[in-house]
C-alpha positions in Angstrom: 55.5 95.6 64.3 53.2 97.5 66.6 50.8 99.0 64.1 47.8 101.0 65.7 47.5 99.0 68.7 49.8 97.8 71.6 47.5 95.1 73.0 50.5 92.9 73.4 51.5 94.8 76.4 50.1 93.8 79.8 48.7 97.2 81.1 49.1 98.2 84.8 47.8 101.3 86.3 49.8 104.6 85.9 51.7 105.6 88.8 50.1 107.8 91.6 50.3 111.4 91.2 53.2 113.0 93.0 52.5 115.0 96.2 54.3 118.2 94.9 53.5 120.2 92.1 55.9 120.0 89.2 57.5 123.4 88.5 56.7 125.0 85.2 59.6 124.8 82.8 60.4 127.6 80.7 59.6 126.9 77.1 61.5 128.3 73.9 58.2 129.2 72.2 54.8 130.2 72.8 51.6 130.2 71.0 50.1 133.4 69.4 48.5 134.6 72.5 52.0 134.2 74.4 50.6 131.5 76.7 51.6 127.8 76.9 49.3 125.5 75.3 48.2 123.2 78.1 44.6 121.9 78.7 43.5 124.0 81.8 41.7 120.7 83.2 43.8 117.9 82.3 47.4 119.4 81.7 47.4 117.1 78.5 49.7 118.5 75.9 48.3 119.8 72.5 50.6 118.8 70.2 50.6 119.8 66.6 50.7 117.1 63.8 54.1 117.0 62.7 55.1 116.2 59.0 58.2 114.3 58.9 59.0 114.8 55.1 58.7 118.6 55.5 60.8 118.7 58.6 63.6 116.7 56.6 63.4 118.8 53.6 63.5 121.9 55.8 66.7 120.7 57.6 68.3 119.2 54.6 68.4 115.7 55.6 67.0 112.7 53.8 63.9 110.9 54.8 64.2 107.9 57.0 63.0 104.5 55.9 61.0 103.2 59.1 62.3 99.8 58.4 65.5 100.8 59.9 63.7 101.2 63.2 62.7 97.5 63.4 65.3 94.9 64.6 65.1 91.9 67.1 67.5 92.2 69.9 70.4 89.4 69.5 71.7 87.6 72.3 75.0 89.3 72.7 76.7 86.0 74.0 76.2 84.5 70.5 77.8 87.4 68.6 81.1 87.1 66.9 83.5 86.6 69.8 85.6 89.3 70.7 89.1 87.9 72.0 90.7 90.6 74.7 94.3 90.6 74.5 95.1 92.3 77.7 94.0 92.7 81.3 94.2 96.3 82.8 97.4 95.0 84.7 99.2 94.4 81.3 99.1 98.0 80.3 101.7 99.1 82.7 99.7 101.8 84.7 101.2 103.2 87.7 100.3 101.6 91.1 97.9 104.4 91.9 95.8 103.7 88.9 95.9 100.0 89.4 94.6 100.6 93.0 91.8 102.9 91.9 90.7 100.4 88.9 90.6 97.5 91.4 88.5 99.5 94.0 86.0 100.3 91.3 86.0 96.7 90.0 87.6 96.9 86.6 89.3 93.8 85.6 88.6 93.1 81.9 89.1 95.8 79.3 86.2 96.4 76.8 87.3 96.0 73.0 88.0 99.5 72.5 90.0 99.9 75.6 91.7 96.6 74.9 92.6 97.8 71.4 93.4 101.6 72.0 95.1 102.0 75.2 98.5 100.4 74.4 98.8 102.9 71.3 97.8 105.8 73.4 100.4 104.9 75.9 102.9 104.9 73.1 102.1 108.3 72.4 100.3 107.8 69.0 97.4 109.8 67.4 94.4 107.6 67.2 91.0 107.7 65.8 88.6 105.2 67.9 85.3 104.2 66.3 82.9 102.3 68.7 79.4 102.1 69.7 78.2 104.1 72.4 78.4 102.6 76.0 81.4 100.6 75.3 84.0 102.2 77.4 85.5 104.8 75.2 85.9 107.3 78.3 88.2 105.0 80.1 90.2 104.2 76.8 91.5 107.6 76.8 91.4 109.0 80.1 93.4 106.0 81.7 96.6 106.5 79.6 96.2 110.3 79.7 96.1 110.2 83.5 99.2 107.9 83.6 101.0 110.1 81.4 100.2 113.4 83.5 101.0 111.5 86.6 104.5 110.8 85.3 105.0 114.2 83.8 103.1 117.0 85.7 103.9 119.7 83.0 101.4 117.7 80.7 98.2 119.4 80.0 95.0 117.6 78.4 92.3 119.5 76.6 89.1 117.1 76.3 86.2 118.4 74.1 82.6 117.2 74.4 79.5 118.0 72.7 77.3 118.5 75.5 77.7 119.6 79.3 76.1 116.1 80.6 78.9 114.3 78.5 81.7 116.5 79.9 80.4 116.2 83.4 80.4 112.4 83.0 84.1 112.3 81.8 84.9 114.5 84.9 83.3 112.0 87.2 85.1 109.2 85.7 88.6 111.3 85.7 87.9 111.6 89.6 87.5 107.9 90.1 90.4 106.9 88.0 92.9 109.6 89.5 92.0 109.4 93.2 94.8 110.4 95.5 97.1 111.2 92.6 97.2 115.0 93.0 95.7 115.4 89.5 93.1 118.0 88.9 90.4 119.2 86.2 88.5 122.0 85.5 85.0 121.8 83.7 84.2 124.7 81.2 80.7 124.5 79.9 77.9 126.6 79.3 74.9 127.2 81.6 77.4 127.4 84.6 79.0 130.6 86.3 81.9 131.5 83.9 83.7 133.3 86.8 83.9 130.4 88.8 85.2 128.4 85.9 87.8 131.1 85.3 88.9 130.6 89.0 89.3 127.0 88.4 91.4 127.7 85.5 93.7 129.9 87.5 94.6 126.8 89.8 96.5 125.4 86.6 94.6 121.9 86.4 96.1 119.2 84.3 92.7 118.2 82.5 90.4 120.9 81.1 87.0 119.3 80.0 84.8 121.7 78.1 82.2 122.2 75.6 83.4 123.9 72.2 81.1 127.0 72.8 82.4 127.8 76.5 86.2 127.1 75.5 85.9 129.7 72.5 84.4 132.2 75.1 87.3 131.7 77.4 89.8 131.9 74.8 88.2 135.2 73.6 88.5 136.4 77.4 92.0 135.7 77.5 91.5 133.0 80.1 92.6 130.0 77.9 95.5 129.5 75.7 95.1 126.3 73.4 98.9 126.3 72.7 99.6 125.2 76.4 97.9 121.7 75.6 100.3 118.9 74.4 97.2 116.5 74.4 93.8 116.8 72.9 90.8 114.6 72.9 87.6 115.3 70.8 85.1 112.9 72.4 81.7 112.3 70.2 83.2 114.3 67.5 80.5 113.3 65.1 77.9 114.9 67.3 79.8 118.0 67.7 80.0 118.5 63.9 76.3 117.6 63.7 75.8 120.4 66.2 77.6 122.8 64.0 81.0 123.2 65.7 83.2 122.5 62.9 84.7 125.8 62.7 85.4 126.2 66.5 87.1 122.7 66.3 89.1 123.6 63.3 90.1 126.8 65.3 91.2 125.1 68.4 93.2 122.4 66.6 95.0 125.0 64.5 96.1 126.7 67.7 97.7 123.8 69.6 101.4 123.1 69.0 102.4 121.1 66.3 104.1 118.6 68.9 101.0 117.0 70.4 98.9 113.8 70.9 95.4 114.0 69.1 92.6 111.4 69.8 89.4 111.5 68.1 86.7 109.1 69.4 83.3 108.7 67.6 80.4 106.4 67.1 80.1 107.0 63.2 82.5 108.2 60.4 81.0 110.8 58.4 83.1 112.4 55.6 83.8 115.7 57.7 85.6 113.7 60.3 87.9 111.9 57.7 88.7 115.6 56.4 89.6 116.6 59.9 91.6 113.4 60.5 93.7 114.1 57.2 94.4 117.4 58.2 95.1 117.4 62.1 96.3 113.9 63.1 99.7 112.6 62.5 99.9 109.1 61.1 97.0 107.9 63.5 96.1 104.4 64.5 92.4 103.5 63.4 90.6 101.3 65.9 87.3 100.0 64.8 85.2 97.9 67.1 81.9 99.0 66.0 79.4 95.9 66.0 77.1 97.4 63.8 75.0 100.6 63.1 72.7 100.1 66.3 73.4 98.0 69.3 72.7 94.6 68.7 71.0 93.8 72.2 68.4 96.6 71.6 65.0 95.4 70.3 63.8 97.9 67.9 60.1 98.4 66.7 57.9 101.1 65.6 54.3 102.2 66.9 52.2 103.3 64.0 49.4 105.7 65.4 47.8 108.8 64.3 48.9 112.1 65.6 46.0 112.7 67.7 46.2 109.3 69.6 50.0 109.3 70.2 49.5 110.7 73.9 46.9 108.3 74.8 49.1 105.3 73.3 52.1 106.7 75.2 50.3 106.8 78.4 49.2 103.0 78.1 52.6 102.1 77.0 54.2 103.8 79.8 51.7 102.0 82.4 53.0 98.4 81.5 55.4 96.8 84.0 58.1 96.4 81.2 58.7 100.2 81.2 60.9 100.2 84.5 63.3 103.3 83.3 62.4 105.2 80.1 63.7 108.1 78.3 61.5 109.8 75.8 62.9 111.8 72.9 61.0 114.6 71.2 62.1 117.1 68.7 61.5 120.6 70.2 62.3 122.2 73.8 58.6 123.4 73.7 57.3 120.1 73.2 59.5 118.4 75.8 58.1 120.6 78.2 54.6 120.0 77.1 55.0 116.2 77.0 56.5 116.3 80.7 53.9 118.3 82.1 51.2 116.2 80.3 52.6 113.0 81.8 53.0 114.6 85.3 49.4 115.6 85.1 48.4 111.9 84.4 50.2 110.8 87.5 53.7 109.6 86.1 57.1 110.2 88.0 58.7 112.4 85.1 61.1 115.3 84.6 62.6 116.8 81.5 66.1 118.3 80.1 66.7 120.5 77.2 69.1 123.1 76.1 67.1 125.9 77.6 67.2 124.7 81.2 69.9 125.8 83.6 72.7 123.5 84.2 71.7 122.9 87.9 68.2 122.0 86.6 69.4 119.3 84.1 71.7 117.9 86.6 69.0 117.6 89.1 66.8 115.9 86.6 69.5 113.3 85.8 70.3 112.8 89.2 66.6 112.2 90.1 66.6 109.7 87.0 69.8 108.0 88.0 68.5 107.6 91.6 65.1 106.2 90.7 63.2 109.2 92.1 61.6 109.5 88.6 60.8 106.7 86.1 60.7 108.7 83.0 63.2 111.4 81.6 61.9 113.6 78.5 64.6 115.1 76.5 65.7 116.8 73.2 68.8 115.2 71.4 70.9 117.2 73.8 70.6 114.2 76.2 71.4 111.5 73.4 75.2 111.8 74.0 75.4 113.0 77.5 73.3 110.4 79.5 75.3 107.5 81.1 72.6 105.8 83.2 72.6 101.9 83.8 69.5 99.8 83.4 67.6 102.0 81.0 64.8 99.8 79.9 63.3 101.6 77.0 63.9 104.5 74.8 60.8 105.9 73.2 61.2 108.1 70.2 58.0 110.1 70.4 59.1 112.1 67.2 61.2 110.7 64.5 65.0 111.8 64.8 66.1 114.0 61.9 68.8 111.6 60.8 69.5 107.9 61.3 72.8 108.7 63.0 70.6 110.7 65.6 68.4 107.5 66.0 71.6 105.6 66.5 72.7 107.8 69.3 69.2 108.2 70.8 68.8 104.4 71.1 72.3 103.9 72.5 71.1 105.0 76.0 69.6 101.4 76.4 71.1 98.0 76.0 74.3 99.2 77.5 76.8 97.2 79.4 75.6 93.8 78.0 72.0 94.3 79.1 69.3 94.1 76.5 66.9 97.2 75.8 64.0 98.3 73.9 63.8 101.2 71.2 60.2 102.0 70.2 59.4 104.8 67.6 56.4 106.5 66.9 55.5 107.0 63.3 52.2 108.4 61.5 
């Protein structure tokens, strides 16, 4: 464990300061004088000392044992072998899908794809449980694209917890359905609703949205849930964590009785079991979870006092190993402070959180994906919506509220067979 010191890292100098000044980000809170709490000289953030126990009590969650944050990465080749029964050509997709899969290099399905696709092609309801980064999106998109191509009257509603995940699903849809005359509409908050209303009037086969915006469109009478014969709830556990259980129940209750319902999740809390019993019809359960956290993510803690956290973070980020990093912090205000403080120290950094406009969040993600920045600072809004390859490190600058939140945070690294590192700062 990295208690109090990180001397085992070989420090290198920090990135040189960027030429352009970083734009001030709006913060959800201000101090008593109404000003943001930055040092005028250094731009270093003035973080309040957090009390993990009181925060857990306030949110009604149980304290987390820090031993859960310590785990050696496992050589994934030596894990229990998973026997893949099918190739993508075995599923019987139409010729256009097969062409698109060949163009993007899809040959061998992942375990969740291998075990789910045939059941979905047969029209069965399904509950798919799998770790993040294991290909759940293709597992439901491909058979539903095939279904809609064969019957253009079919409509699919896909619900995701965050704007980023909804956009990621839409990007995958466009790749898989190229030249098939199937269309999608994204309905998420933070973007102009009247443009989304215009997209809905074009009668797309696939509507991909977040619960709040879908509810808004329904209340405006621009969306009728009874028209959908297929529904997918992706990352349903996260949606329940975010408090969308009533919206989900309402949407499911308005769907036609004759439908195909697919739930996908990384964890299985009791609330999901209740929804499964109430809304799914004799569902097939596919479980390919290999453990609570990714086996190829090295996990450790950094024990450091609150007043030394920022200095330790700077040294950590200056090492050669820190190639592409996501830093999670608890509040929007602290995310902005931390990003501005790191920028003032010369790091290539940007931030995302729920108060930023969608175009700001999308721009930050694009810069991160394209390696224009090294570091992305985020609240948990990003834990489910970021699909960026080759993230070397996830750093929990604040301890997550629950262990499930921790699992989803560190799932951003160690994806696609690569190894990653997750470090958590503790007092």
